[in-house]
N, C-alpha and C positions, 0 to 999 in steps of 0.2 A: 141862233141870232141871238145876242145879244146888245140891248143897246144902251148906254148909262146917259143919265141927268144926271150931271153933279151939280148941286146948289149949296151953298155953303150957309150952313147956323153955326152962334156962336159957340162955341162950345157942344160937338152931339155928344151925346150918351147915348151908352144902350140904354139906361133909363129913360131919355128922351124921346128914342128911336123904337122902340119895344111900347113903347104910352102912345106915340103920335099912329104904332100901325095897329095895338087895338082899338081905336077912336077913330079908323078911319077904316078899319079891315069889311068893314059888312057893305061899305058903299061899295069898295073895290072889287069886293065878288059880285056884285049889282050888274058894271058891266059887262058887256057881252066879250067873251074872249078871254076874260080875266078868270083864268082859274086854280088859283093859287097865289099866295105871299107869305114873307119869310124877311128874315132879316140875312142880310152880309157883309162882305168889307172888301174893298177898292182897295188896296194900296193903303192896308191898316184903316182907313176910314170906316165908319160901319154908314150902310145904306139897306133902304128899303129894297127886295125885291115881290118882282112883281110877276109871276107867269103869267102866259099868254098863248095863248093859240097860235094864232100871228102878229105882228108887231105892226103898226099901223099910227100915220100921222095924227090920226082923231082918238087913236085911243091912246095915247101920248099926252096929248091935250086934258083928257078926258081926266086921267092918272096927277095929272100936273096940279089938277084945277083942288081935287083932292086933298093932295100931298104937299101942296105949298112950296116953301123952301126947303124942304126935305130932302135929300137926296135919295135918288131911284132908283133901278137897274131894273128895264123891261128884258124878262128872257122867254125866248120864243122857241118852245117848247113840245108846241106840236097839241093833240089833244092824249088826256091819262086816262086808262084805262086799270080796274083794277082786274086781280087775279084769282 
């Protein structure tokens, strides 16, 4: 399952997305059920991807508080396992 939160920021660049992710990554990973982060694209627009065990409205609000106006996607992946 994929949930997209589109928020516009004037001229989102790869540098600004990378910087936002670098500044917020630790805080994001401290949220229960967040298992990873990355950078993705939707229709040629850069976005921050947040991989989660299960999407919930509460989790979405927590991510929004951290990322502010940057666009993000919540991707429900379930639990990751190392092989």
